[in-house]
RODO-2510 file (C-alpha; in nm, 4 decimals, decimal comma):
residues 324
     n   res          X          Y          Z
     1     m    11,5674    13,9283     3,4331
     2     e    11,4578    13,9904     3,0990
     3     l    11,1004    14,0576     3,0173
     4     s    11,0441    13,7622     2,7990
     5     s    11,2031    13,5337     3,0763
     6     f    10,9733    13,6789     3,3311
     7     v    10,6526    13,6000     3,1130
     8     q    10,7733    13,2756     3,0331
     9     n    10,8315    13,1751     3,4120
    10     l    10,4962    13,3510     3,4967
    11     m    10,2956    13,1346     3,2850
    12     n    10,4745    12,8060     3,3860
    13     g    10,4352    12,9037     3,7651
    14     l    10,0616    12,9822     3,7032
    15     a    10,0127    12,6738     3,5229
    16     i    10,1590    12,4262     3,7910
    17     g    10,0542    12,6619     4,0761
    18     s     9,6650    12,6308     3,9658
    19     v     9,7129    12,2656     3,9873
    20     y     9,8684    12,2606     4,3223
    21     a     9,5701    12,4866     4,4281
    22     i     9,2864    12,2284     4,3052
    23     f     9,4862    11,9422     4,4739
    24     a     9,5386    12,1036     4,7968
    25     l     9,1521    12,1993     4,7983
    26     g     9,1045    11,8300     4,8282
    27     y     9,2939    11,8331     5,1558
    28     t     9,1269    12,1506     5,2736
    29     l     8,7783    12,0119     5,2267
    30     v     8,8453    11,7131     5,4439
    31     f     9,0328    11,8882     5,7157
    32     s     8,7479    12,1554     5,7391
    33     i     8,4821    11,8972     5,7977
    34     l     8,6814    11,6359     6,0106
    35     g     8,9836    11,8377     6,1282
    36     i     9,2310    11,5763     6,0116
    37     i     9,4533    11,5306     5,7080
    38     n     9,3975    11,2498     5,4643
    39     f     9,7094    11,1231     5,3482
    40     a     9,5417    10,8824     5,1106
    41     h     9,4788    11,2089     4,8826
    42     g     9,8166    11,1621     4,7144
    43     a     9,7410    10,8065     4,5968
    44     v     9,3827    10,9226     4,4931
    45     f     9,5718    11,1921     4,2859
    46     t     9,7671    10,9246     4,1211
    47     l     9,4529    10,6906     4,0613
    48     g     9,3038    10,9616     3,8758
    49     a     9,5812    10,9950     3,6339
    50     y     9,5794    10,6212     3,5723
    51     f     9,1959    10,5939     3,5421
    52     t     9,2094    10,8608     3,2602
    53     y     9,4964    10,7109     3,0939
    54     t     9,3144    10,3569     3,0963
    55     l     9,0192    10,5456     2,9064
    56     a     9,2449    10,7519     2,6747
    57     v     9,4809    10,4554     2,5859
    58     g     9,3374    10,1398     2,7455
    59     q     9,6595     9,9397     2,7128
    60     f     9,9840     9,8922     2,9347
    61     e    10,2487     9,7258     2,7441
    62     n    10,5337     9,7211     2,9775
    63     n    10,4812     9,5486     3,3092
    64     g    10,2318     9,3982     3,5878
    65     l     9,9323     9,1870     3,5843
    66     l     9,7674     9,4026     3,3029
    67     k    10,0555     9,3789     3,0751
    68     g     9,9317     9,3042     2,7047
    69     i     9,5611     9,3595     2,7740
    70     n     9,4034     9,6012     2,5330
    71     i     9,0717     9,7483     2,6293
    72     f     9,0162     9,9197     2,2938
    73     p     9,1557     9,7041     2,0215
    74     d     9,0369     9,9353     1,7665
    75     g     9,1646    10,2594     1,9360
    76     s     9,0221    10,4355     2,2456
    77     p     8,7196    10,6378     2,1502
    78     f     8,8179    10,8894     2,4268
    79     s     9,1306    11,0076     2,2473
    80     g     9,2124    11,2215     1,9553
    81     s     8,9341    11,4650     2,0300
    82     a     8,9002    11,7479     2,3100
    83     v     8,5538    11,6722     2,3889
    84     m     8,6051    11,3028     2,4408
    85     f     8,9396    11,3333     2,6215
    86     g     8,7423    11,5871     2,8267
    87     l     8,4921    11,3305     2,9069
    88     a     8,7665    11,0617     2,9913
    89     t     8,9118    11,3335     3,2384
    90     i     8,5585    11,3685     3,4098
    91     l     8,5167    11,0072     3,4355
    92     g     8,8491    10,9511     3,5697
    93     a     8,7938    11,2085     3,8371
    94     c     8,4819    11,0655     3,9165
    95     a     8,6118    10,7047     3,9580
    96     a     8,8843    10,8923     4,1787
    97     g     8,6073    11,0610     4,3768
    98     a     8,4190    10,7147     4,4352
    99     v     8,7630    10,5537     4,5581
   100     a     8,7903    10,8351     4,8080
   101     v     8,4553    10,7569     4,9259
   102     l     8,5493    10,4016     4,9735
   103     i     8,8326    10,5080     5,1759
   104     e     8,6093    10,7325     5,3921
   105     r     8,4163    10,4215     5,4628
   106     l     8,7116    10,1959     5,5213
   107     a     8,9572    10,4280     5,6967
   108     f     8,7619    10,7098     5,8559
   109     r     8,4197    10,6093     5,9502
   110     p     8,4900    10,3295     6,1638
   111     m     8,7531    10,5384     6,3735
   112     r     8,4994    10,8168     6,3876
   113     s     8,2059    10,5969     6,5099
   114     r     8,4135    10,4636     6,7918
   115     g     8,5632    10,8219     6,9059
   116     a     8,9134    10,7155     6,8331
   117     d     9,2031    10,9504     6,8452
   118     p     9,2170    11,1572     6,5020
   119     l     9,5837    11,0626     6,4960
   120     l     9,4506    10,6849     6,4272
   121     a     9,2639    10,7925     6,1337
   122     l     9,5398    10,9709     5,9982
   123     v     9,7741    10,6630     6,0390
   124     s     9,4773    10,4419     5,8794
   125     s     9,4726    10,6961     5,5737
   126     l     9,8499    10,6421     5,5278
   127     g     9,8161    10,2632     5,5566
   128     v     9,5282    10,2852     5,2696
   129     a     9,7703    10,5132     5,0690
   130     l    10,0381    10,2530     5,0688
   131     v     9,7939     9,9603     4,9794
   132     i     9,6727    10,1699     4,6815
   133     v    10,0219    10,2468     4,5510
   134     n    10,1358     9,9124     4,5779
   135     l     9,8114     9,7661     4,4030
   136     i     9,8852    10,0059     4,1222
   137     q    10,2453     9,8842     4,0835
   138     l    10,1223     9,5265     4,0959
   139     l     9,8692     9,5865     3,8145
   140     v    10,0573     9,8309     3,5915
   141     g    10,4140     9,8112     3,6928
   142     a    10,6417    10,1197     3,7590
   143     e    10,7180    10,2540     3,4294
   144     i    10,6266    10,6133     3,2982
   145     y    10,3079    10,6288     3,0685
   146     n    10,2616    10,9106     2,8537
   147     f     9,9131    11,0359     2,7180
   148     p     9,8995    11,0661     2,3255
   149     s    10,0103    11,3598     2,1971
   150     d     9,6814    11,4258     2,0262
   151     a     9,4776    11,3527     2,3330
   152     y     9,3485    11,7280     2,3345
   153     g     9,2796    11,6884     1,9597
   154     e     9,4397    11,8539     1,6733
   155     v     9,5827    12,1593     1,8661
   156     r     9,9255    12,2946     1,8146
   157     p    10,1883    12,1865     2,0544
   158     a    10,2909    12,5201     2,1674
   159     l    10,2246    12,8981     2,1027
   160     s    10,4823    13,1613     2,0445
   161     f    10,4868    13,5410     2,0439
   162     q    10,7816    13,7855     2,0401
   163     i    10,8636    14,0231     2,3342
   164     g    11,1103    14,2786     2,1873
   165     d    11,3862    14,0602     2,0193
   166     k    11,3163    13,7638     2,2238
   167     v    11,0502    13,4692     2,1427
   168     v    10,8330    13,3412     2,4133
   169     i    10,7185    12,9903     2,3788
   170     i    10,4389    12,8471     2,5977
   171     r    10,3301    12,4721     2,5528
   172     t     9,9407    12,4473     2,4731
   173     v     9,8908    12,1933     2,7540
   174     q     9,9994    12,4501     3,0162
   175     l     9,7379    12,6975     2,8778
   176     i     9,4686    12,4100     2,8933
   177     i     9,5874    12,3125     3,2414
   178     f     9,5567    12,6878     3,3494
   179     a     9,2149    12,7396     3,1964
   180     v     9,0721    12,4088     3,3320
   181     s     9,2103    12,4817     3,6860
   182     l     9,0486    12,8171     3,6737
   183     v     8,7150    12,6869     3,5722
   184     m     8,7278    12,4093     3,8541
   185     l     8,8259    12,6846     4,1085
   186     a     8,5190    12,9102     4,0001
   187     v     8,2673    12,6059     3,9968
   188     l     8,3783    12,4967     4,3239
   189     g     8,3650    12,8455     4,4808
   190     y     8,0019    12,9013     4,3383
   191     v     7,9126    12,5291     4,4930
   192     i     8,0418    12,6057     4,8229
   193     g     7,9271    12,9773     4,8589
   194     r     7,6009    12,9814     4,6665
   195     t     7,4250    12,6489     4,6635
   196     k     7,2290    12,4578     4,9354
   197     v     7,4813    12,1709     4,9372
   198     g     7,7761    12,4192     4,9941
   199     k     7,5789    12,6001     5,2819
   200     a     7,5360    12,2460     5,4349
   201     l     7,8855    12,1792     5,4116
   202     r     8,0003    12,4919     5,5907
   203     a     7,7318    12,4177     5,8491
   204     v     7,8850    12,0667     5,9242
   205     a     8,2250    12,2190     5,9090
   206     e     8,1307    12,4898     6,1667
   207     s     7,9637    12,2649     6,4021
   208     p     7,8576    11,8720     6,3163
   209     s     7,6496    11,8489     6,6233
   210     t     7,4732    12,1757     6,5596
   211     a     7,4062    12,0815     6,1893
   212     s     7,2593    11,7752     6,2791
   213     l     7,0154    11,9282     6,5113
   214     l     6,9123    12,1301     6,2360
   215     g     6,8355    11,8249     6,0200
   216     i     7,1565    11,8074     5,8069
   217     s     7,2698    11,4377     5,7662
   218     v     7,6322    11,4930     5,8695
   219     d     7,7363    11,1376     5,7361
   220     r     7,5933    11,2107     5,3819
   221     f     7,7564    11,5468     5,3716
   222     i     8,1090    11,3899     5,4857
   223     l     8,0747    11,1461     5,1984
   224     i     8,0017    11,4282     4,9513
   225     t     8,3038    11,6153     5,0785
   226     f     8,5202    11,2965     5,0131
   227     f     8,3926    11,2612     4,6739
   228     l     8,4626    11,6246     4,5986
   229     s     8,8039    11,5832     4,7461
   230     g     8,8944    11,2789     4,5430
   231     f     8,7486    11,4440     4,2216
   232     l     8,9792    11,7421     4,2563
   233     g     9,2646    11,5161     4,3249
   234     g     9,1960    11,2762     4,0531
   235     l     9,1629    11,5748     3,7968
   236     a     9,4840    11,7342     3,9213
   237     g     9,6619    11,3999     3,8593
   238     t     9,5318    11,3840     3,5010
   239     l     9,6319    11,7430     3,4394
   240     v     9,9885    11,6949     3,5711
   241     g    10,0032    11,3463     3,3734
   242     t     9,9214    11,5210     3,0492
   243     a    10,1850    11,7617     3,0868
   244     f    10,4626    11,5455     3,2481
   245     g    10,3502    11,1993     3,2098
   246     v    10,2121    10,9441     3,4562
   247     a    10,5534    10,8717     3,6360
   248     g    10,4580    10,5636     3,8220
   249     p    10,2775    10,4644     4,1306
   250     y    10,4446    10,6759     4,3676
   251     f    10,4411    11,0164     4,1532
   252     g    10,1579    11,1378     4,3711
   253     v    10,3763    11,1434     4,6854
   254     v    10,5688    11,4473     4,6095
   255     y    10,2602    11,6432     4,4918
   256     g    10,0977    11,5227     4,8202
   257     l    10,3858    11,6649     5,0272
   258     k    10,3551    11,9866     4,8255
   259     g     9,9714    11,9822     4,8783
   260     l    10,0351    11,9618     5,2630
   261     a    10,2830    12,2704     5,2391
   262     v    10,0009    12,4622     5,0320
   263     i     9,7316    12,4224     5,2977
   264     v     9,9592    12,4956     5,5770
   265     l    10,0919    12,7925     5,3795
   266     g     9,7514    12,9409     5,3115
   267     g     9,5985    12,8722     5,6374
   268     l     9,4376    12,5306     5,7556
   269     g     9,0787    12,4961     5,6191
   270     s     9,0859    12,8197     5,4215
   271     i     8,9776    12,7673     5,0622
   272     p     9,1066    13,0893     4,9450
   273     g     9,4144    13,0067     5,1468
   274     a     9,4715    12,6789     4,9432
   275     v     9,4250    12,8729     4,6176
   276     a     9,6724    13,1478     4,7331
   277     g     9,9574    12,9102     4,8725
   278     g     9,9174    12,6941     4,5403
   279     l     9,9736    12,9880     4,3285
   280     v    10,2512    13,1516     4,5602
   281     i    10,4571    12,7843     4,5545
   282     g    10,4002    12,7355     4,1709
   283     l    10,5457    13,0918     4,1081
   284     a    10,8227    13,0257     4,3529
   285     e    10,9209    12,7331     4,1787
   286     a    10,8909    12,8569     3,8279
   287     f    11,1133    13,1622     3,9297
   288     v    11,3998    12,9254     4,0486
   289     p    11,7140    12,9872     3,8019
   290     a    11,7848    12,6861     3,5746
   291     e    12,0913    12,6112     3,7228
   292     y    11,9339    12,5412     4,0544
   293     s    11,6158    12,3635     3,9170
   294     a    11,7216    12,0356     4,0796
   295     y    11,6535    12,2000     4,4226
   296     k    11,3040    12,3598     4,3164
   297     d    11,1152    12,0888     4,5355
   298     a    11,2731    12,2439     4,8452
   299     v    11,1458    12,5846     4,7534
   300     a    10,7976    12,5016     4,8782
   301     f    10,9021    12,4118     5,2165
   302     a    11,1619    12,6741     5,2752
   303     l    10,8915    12,9275     5,1655
   304     l    10,6721    12,7550     5,4013
   305     f    10,9125    12,7788     5,6920
   306     v    10,9923    13,1532     5,6307
   307     i    10,6230    13,2514     5,6128
   308     l    10,5305    13,0596     5,9133
   309     l    10,7967    13,2416     6,1127
   310     v    10,6204    13,5507     6,0324
   311     r    10,2508    13,4697     6,0106
   312     p    10,1915    13,1071     6,1928
   313     q     9,8215    13,0788     6,0795
   314     g     9,8995    13,0917     5,7212
   315     l     9,8606    13,3619     5,4729
   316     l     9,4774    13,3533     5,5081
   317     g     9,4027    13,1424     5,7997
   318     r     9,2691    13,2560     6,1238
   319     n     9,4022    13,2750     6,4635
   320     l     9,2367    13,0161     6,7002
   321     i     9,0253    13,1100     6,9654
   322     q     9,0639    12,8965     7,2599
   323     k     8,7709    12,8839     7,5043
   324     v     8,8530    12,8579     7,8584
***
């Protein structure tokens, strides 16, 4: 492989891999606290993209019950400026976090309070996910919606530089996605590792009953966990949407499956593992030859299969100690 092609694929892999990482962290946070997978996380990912699109554009012209409704007749104040679009992204992610909190109240808390089998909560979250995506389709249709080309302001669409006699072209949106993802990973790492909230979350993850005896409100921190999970999922949805468009209500399904592959590959419940797994899968997909690009979605699961044969606990997971 030529050096120029290697650099191009490397940047592509880091950009999409970092999105996989922050999306998978939403799964990891909930799993570390409750020990179950939130299958509605992919739907929250989709909602985050639609929430931000609503703020940035404010109009769905093609189909659905909201067809023809224009929230901003004079143009959205959240588009055309990097600062304002960044604010729209944060608000969209916060709205996705609020939906995740509502999901916890409707799908998880009733099961948890009755001591139901975790499998029932998993099925319940899957049902909520189906309701959400069908509601999105009812409201806005199944068409692809693209963010405005000037969503990030007046920036160059791509940057180019030369390596030898080859020109490497990198889309500006990829650099923005990578930078935003790194910032979010750093902030989350600081919150979990250095703040009182993070210490309380780790205490609840280690032993909810012991944390409760120490005066920590377990239900409160479960809600915080779901909000953080939804925020990360919604942010990831917007980042993917700005790069590839909002590809219908079900476009979070593929990313949801890849997110599951990421957390299993990195190690269930491991935050560093989710980051490592996301980057590994993103890079693996980016280096798939162009003639086989139609099969790149299978790379994540093929890689997962191979690594789990060698290391069943994942890249950074820990062996479970069974008490007898």
